[in-house]
C-alpha positions in Angstrom: -97.8 80.2 -33.7 -98.3 80.8 -29.8 -95.6 80.9 -27.4 -95.4 77.8 -25.0 -94.0 76.8 -21.7 -91.2 74.1 -21.7 -92.4 70.9 -19.8 -88.8 69.3 -19.6 -85.3 70.0 -20.4 -84.7 70.6 -24.0 -81.6 71.3 -25.9 -79.9 72.5 -29.0 -77.7 70.8 -31.2 -74.0 72.4 -31.5 -74.7 74.0 -34.9 -78.1 75.5 -32.9 -80.2 74.1 -36.0 -82.4 71.6 -34.0 -84.1 71.2 -30.7 -83.4 67.6 -29.3 -84.5 65.7 -26.1 -82.6 65.5 -22.7 -80.1 62.6 -22.9 -79.8 63.0 -27.0 -76.0 62.5 -27.8 -76.4 65.6 -30.1 -77.4 67.9 -27.2 -75.0 70.8 -26.8 -76.4 73.7 -25.0 -79.6 73.7 -22.9 -82.6 75.6 -24.8 -85.0 75.4 -22.3 -85.9 74.2 -18.6 -89.1 73.1 -17.2 -91.2 76.2 -16.7 -89.2 78.4 -19.0 -91.6 80.5 -21.4 -90.8 79.5 -25.1 -91.2 82.8 -27.5 -93.5 82.2 -30.5 -90.5 83.1 -32.6 -88.8 80.0 -31.4 -91.8 77.9 -31.6 -92.0 78.6 -35.4 -88.0 78.6 -36.0 -87.7 75.0 -34.5 -91.1 73.6 -35.6 -92.3 73.0 -32.0 -95.9 72.5 -31.1 -97.8 71.4 -28.1 -100.1 68.4 -27.2 -101.7 67.8 -24.0 -99.5 70.5 -22.3 -96.4 69.0 -23.5 -93.8 70.2 -26.2 -93.7 68.3 -29.4 -90.4 68.4 -30.9 -90.7 68.1 -34.8 -88.4 65.1 -35.6 -86.4 67.0 -38.5 -84.1 64.5 -40.7 -80.5 64.6 -39.5 -78.5 66.5 -42.2 -76.6 64.4 -44.4 -73.1 63.6 -44.0 -71.1 64.9 -46.7 -67.8 64.0 -45.8 -65.8 62.1 -48.2 -65.5 58.3 -47.2 -62.2 56.7 -47.9 -62.7 54.0 -50.5 -62.4 50.3 -49.1 -59.1 48.9 -49.3 -58.6 46.4 -52.2 -57.6 43.1 -51.7 -54.0 42.6 -52.8 -53.7 40.5 -55.8 -51.2 37.6 -55.5 -49.1 36.6 -58.3 -48.8 32.8 -58.5 -45.7 31.2 -60.0 
């Protein structure tokens, strides 16, 4: 893959595993500002491509939430006498 130039602000998620758009709630650190070269290694690592002079971000599936969820509270049974 070839290197490319950022056409807008692009961000990394907190774990550094994905590139996201400016304004994405998961954006944690600036990856590229407009005009900054993006190396061929980074293009490949993050699955970026270019179309009509614009960087295209491959929309990777969000990681599954593996947190253990608290079971729903059971309705208390009432004894009728």
